[in-house]
N, C-alpha and C positions, 0 to 999 in steps of 0.2 A: 504493500499500499504505500502511495506517495504521500510525503508530508506536505501540509499546507501551512508550513511555518514561514510565510512570506513576510519580508520586512515591512514595516508600516508604510515607509515612503512608497513602496511598490503597490500596496493596498490603496493608498491615496491616488496614485497614478491611475489605477484601474477605475476608481470612483469618477475621476475626471473624464477619462476616456469614455466610459459608459454614458456620462452626461452629454458628451459631445455626439456620440454615435446615436443616442436616443433623441437628439435634437433640442435638448435643454439649452445647450450653447451652440449656436450656429456659427458658421464661418463668418468672421468679422466681429462677432460678439466679444465683449470684454469678459474675462474670467474674474471670479471674486478675488479680492486682494488676498495675499498670503495670510494676513491676520484674520480676515473675515472667514476664510475657508478653514483655517486652523480652529477658530472658535466653533464653527458649525460642526466640525468633525471631532472635536475634543482632542485635537493633536497639537503638538509643539509646532510653532511657526517655522523653526528650522527644518523640521521634517517635511512640512508642506513645501518650503522653498526648494528642498532637494527633489521632490516629486515634480514641481514646476520646471526645474532645471532640465529634467529628462525630456519634457515637452519642448523646451528651447533647443536642446541638443539635437532633437529629431526634426526640428523645423516645423513642428506642429503649432507653434504659437509665435506671434510677432510681439516684440517688446517695444513699447513706446515709452521711453524714459520719462518718468515723472507722471505717467498717466496709468499704465498698467499693461497687463498681458491680454492679447487678443487671439482668438482662434484664427490660425492662418488659412488662407485659401488652399484647398486640396487636403486639408487635415482629415476630413471624413473618409476620403478614399484611402489615404495612407493608413489611418487607424483600422479601417475595415480590412485592409490587406494584412496588417499585423495580426489582427484578431483571427482571420481565416487561417493564416500560417500557423499560429499558436494552437488553434483548435485541431487542425489536421495532424500536427506533429505530437501534440501533448495530451489532448483530451480524447480525440476520436479512437486511438488504439484501445484505450481502457473501456470506452463505451461500447465499442464493437465487440470486444471480448466478453463484456458483461451480457450483451444481447445474445451472443452465441450460447453462452452458458445457460441463459434463461429461455432460450428457444424463441426469442422475439423476432418476427419477420419485419424488416424495414417497411414493407408495403402496408402492414397492419398499422404501424405508427403514422404513416402518411394519411391513411384513411381516417385516423382519429382526429386530425387537425382540421 
């Protein structure tokens, strides 16, 4: 069984990424300030800053000095690509194995939705 002991800054990154993918923050929208997001999540501002830095390093946000961080153009497509790659490499193999063990037919699942 895989451990879910993910560092807090990576969990925060996932929260932000999900909000962008879900349309809570659209391309061009300003993200909450480090302090506001830290307060909302009950996290240390330095930890939030580290999560935001990952978005800067990946080109997913634009920094406007003295103003804030904004979701960059193309961020949704990049994030979706990252999510897809992660799912196919890290999640799907376990899901597929569990489906096979349980005798679940993928066509049954598609029919349920």
